[in-house]
N, C-alpha and C positions, 0 to 999 in steps of 0.2 A: 617856755623850750629852750634848750642849751643852744650855744654856737652851732650853726650849720644843721641845725635839725629842720625835719620837716613833718606837715603834716600828710605828707603823702604815705599811701601804704605802702610799706612793702611786699615784695613778693614772697611768698616761703622758697628757703633756700632748696629745698628739693625738688621744685619745679623750675628752679633757675640754675641748676647745677651745670656750671662750665659756661656761664655768662658772668660778665661785669658788673651791670647795672642790676639792679635790684626795683627800681621803679618802674613805672609805665604809665606814668601821667598821659592824660588825651595832649593830643596838640594843638599848639596855641589860637590855632585858627578854628578850632571846631567849638559849634555852637553849643555842644554838651559836653558837660565834663564826666567820663566815666571812673569808677571804683572800684576797687575789690574791697567787701567788707565780710566780716564773719557774722553770720544771722544766726549763732547760737546752735546749728544745727550740725555744726564740724563740719559744715557743706565743702571748705576751701580746704580742707584733708582731701577731698576725692578730686581736686582737679588733678589732671595727667601734666606731667612733666612738659613745659614747654619744647616746641621742636622749629626746626627751620623749615619755615614754606617759602617757596620760590614761586612767583608771578611774572610770566613772561610778557614782556612791554615791547608792543610794535612802535618804536621810538618814529620818530619824523625828519629827526636832525641828529647828528653825533660829533658835531665838533662845536665846541663850547668857546665862544670867545669871553676875553675880559680884559681892562682897561687898567687892572692897577698897578700903579706903581711900584709895591713891593711884591711884584711877581717876574720873574724873569722870562717868562712865557708869557704869552697873548693866545694862546689856544688850546684846548687840550679834549681829552676823550674818557668819557665815565661808563663803560660797559656794564656796571650792574649800581645799582642802589641799594643804598644800605650794607651793613659790612660784617659777616658773620666773625669775623675778627673780636669783634665786641670790645674792641680796647676803649676803656673808661671816659678819658680824655677826647675820645675825638671829636674835633670840631665840624665834622660832618652832620654830626648827630643831627642838630637841627633842622637839616634839610628833609628830613621825613615828616616834619608838620607839614609842608606842601603836598603831601600824599595824603593827609588825613590820618597821619599814624603818629604813636608817640617817640619822640628821640631816644627812650629810654630802651625797653627791651623789645619794642617792636625793632628799631633800627638795628638790632642783632639777628632775628628772628624772622623778619616778614620783610623778605628781600626781593629785588627786581631785577630781570636780568634782560638783556637787549638783543635778541637772537640773530635781528636783522644788523649790527653795529657795522660788519665788515662791507654789506653789500652799499648801507647810506657813506658809510668813507668813501669806498669808491666811485661814488655820484657825485658826494662834495668835492672831491681833489679833481673831478674831470671839468667842474663849471669853469666856463670861461672867463679868465681874467685871475682866477685864484692863483696866490702867491704863495710858495712854500713856506714856512718858517717851522721852527722845531715843535711838535706838538707835544705836551705833558701827558703821562698816563700814570695816573694813582695819584694825584693831588686832593682828589676829594676822598673817593671809596677806593679799596684796594683790589686792583684787577685781577691779583692771582689769590685772591680769597678761597677758602676750600671749595666754594660751586664752579668754580673754574674747571678744577679735575672733571667735571661734567660739561660743562656748557662749552669749553674751548675758543672763547670769543676772543681771548687776549692773543690766541696762535692765530686764530683767523685774521686780525685786525693787523699781527705782524706782517703775516702773508700779504697783505693787500699793501703795508710800506715797502717792503722789501721790492715787491714785483715793479713799483714805480720810484723806486728811492728816495722817499721822503724820509726827513730824520726825525726819532723819536726819542724821548727823554723819561725814561721810567723809574717810578719809585715804588717801592714794595716791602712788606714785614714779610713774605712768604719765601720760602726756598724752592717754591714750584718753580718759579723763574727758570730753574735751571734746565726746566723742561726743553726750553725753546733756546737751548743753545745754539743747536744748528743753524736756526733763522737770525739768531743775534748775532753769531758768528761772522757770516754771510756779510749782514749789514755792517759789521765794526771793519770788516777790512776796506769799505765805501767811506767811514766815518759818518756811517749815520744813525748809531746808538750810544748812548752810555745807560747803566744800568744803577741805580742808588739802592742800598738795603738799609731799612730805618731800624735802627738798633737803637733802644730807650736805655736799656739796661744789661748789664751780665748777670745779675740776678733770675736766678730760674723760678724760684722761688715768688718774688715780687713778680716777674714777667707773669707768671700763669696766673696771678690774680689781678694785673691790671691788663693783661692782652690774653685772654685764657686760650682763643684759638688762633693766635698767630704761630711762627716757627719759634720754638724756643732760641735765645740767644747764639747758640753755640752751631746751630743750624743754619742762620743767615750770616753768622763768619763763615761757614763752610760754603756757601754760596756766593760771597764775595771771593772767595779762591778758587771755586769752579769757573766763574765768569772770568776773573783775570786771567787764569792759566788756558782759557780759551781767546784769549786776546781781545776780550770784551771790558769796555773800560767801566770799572766798578768802583764806586765810591760809599762812603756810608752818611747815612744822614741820623743825627740824634736827636728825634723828634716824636715828643718834645724833652727837653731839659725841663727837668721839675725840680725846683729850688729846695733843699732839705729832703729830698728823696733822692733823688738818682745823680744831680749835679757833682755831689763827691765823685762821680764814676767818669768826669769826663777824661782826665788822662789815662786812665786805663783802658777805656774803650776805644780810645783814639788810636791806642799803640795795639791794642789787640787788631783791628780793624786792618792797620798798616800792614802788623805781620802778616794777615791774611791776603794781602794783595791791591788793598784801596789805595787809591790816588787821588783821591779827593775827600774832603770832609764838610760837612755845613750842620747848622745845628737850627731850630726852632724854640723859642721860649713857648712854654705850656699857656695854651690859648684857651679861656672858659666861656665862650659867647652863650649866652640866650641859655637854653635849658642845660648845658653841659657843666655850668658852675653846679647846680643843685646836683646834679647825678654824680658829679666828682667829688665835692663834699661829703655826700651820704656813702659813697664807696672808701674815703679815706677815713672816714669815722669808725666805719666796719672793719676797715684793713690793717688802718695802721694810728688808732684813735691819739696814740702816744706825739705824734707827730702833726697831727691836727693842727694847733694854733699856729707851729712853727712854720707850717709850709704855708698856709694862709695868710700868715702875716708877711712872710717874705713876698709874696704873690703881692698882696695889696702896695707894697711898698716899691714894686717896680710899674704896677698899673694908676698910680693915681690916687690910691686908696680906695680903689675898686676893685671886684674880682678879676674884671677884664675892660680892656680901653681899645678899642678898634681904630684908634688914631692912626692914619697912614704913616708910614715910616717907624713905627713904635710898637704894633701888635705883634711882628713877629719877634721882636727882641727887646720889647720893652726899656723902661728907662730908668734912672738912678745909680745909685753907686753899686747894688748889688746886682743890678743887669750887666753893667759896667765891667764887674770882675767876671761875669761868666763870659762875657763875651773874651775877654783878653785871655786869661786862662785858656780858653776854646782856641784860639789864635796862635797863643803860645806854644800849645801841645802840638797841634798841628803842624808846625814849622819844625818841631824839635823829632816829628815821626817822620818829616818828609812828605808831609801832604800836603796839597795845594800849591805846590811846584810851579804846577801850568795848568792853567782851567782851560779845559777842551772845548774846541768852539765847532759845532756838527756843522757838516756840509749840507749845504742846500742849493747847489750848484747842479746837480745832477738830476733833478727832478724831471721823470717824462710824464706829463698828464694822461689820464687815462682815456683812451679813446671810446667808451662805452660807460657803464653804469648807471643810466638810468637817467641821467641829462638828454631833451630832446635836442638832436644837431637839427644847425641851419639845412634848408633844402638846398640854397644854393650857395 
């Protein structure tokens, strides 16, 4: 087999239309591995197109804690598992294996919603001794992915945070975030919120192939403008930067974001943990075969010769001359376009704990 090839069976294009992944291998924790194969009766042709399935999950907790030295936050909320945006490079894909599902097409089509998210949040904020710090939302799967239009879980969460003056930082690839401008602007008046739009490329064709159900680039830029004009601090995240594929756009992308009202900018280098590596390499061979060797060689040059290195302090930025060049270009471009002149620190001092929310109060 050639470089990057796999013995995994590719799901037919007609069945996966509008999806980025073409593979759906069993999760790594499963005792049995399932594989679709043609039995000679053309039975694969009779299989229906993959549809998005949503299962409601009665979560027991909603605030997730972390101690990562690479992250600027220690707590986050994920109202959904899996993500219909289907970004091929998404580092959250391997988490679907913990649900007994594939990080491939299952991650894009078999989703989980937590309808009790807002109630759980109110209960957890009311716990004795809770100390407010910024809650990050959108760090794993996108809170404004398409099913949010129906479930409105993010809006309910924001209503709780607004009510009790709790700060939040949001990252999304969806223009749907502008739906909640009314709540976000109220919170912004008290310095309780900032929103980052993740824009990976300005190339609409590349975006459609790589992030098939996320908002188009011009829609995300328009969302930055809408938020900024409403007084909501808006920034741009180039997440991820993909060498030899999107890194040539750093300057143009930051200029466009600044023109649309962004005040801050940040980036993350492409990460390919666990199953993401095979999925991304398969996508690259299908969509940009002429770039395959160049992209992968550069990635490995920044990851110690591997597809990925999870070492603290390096997993977000990589190491080596090319990684340093990307970081330097990004920093210079941000400075040139007036980004990151001041880093906004959100307000934690006005938090008022809920007096209800499911926590048993003391009798005396």
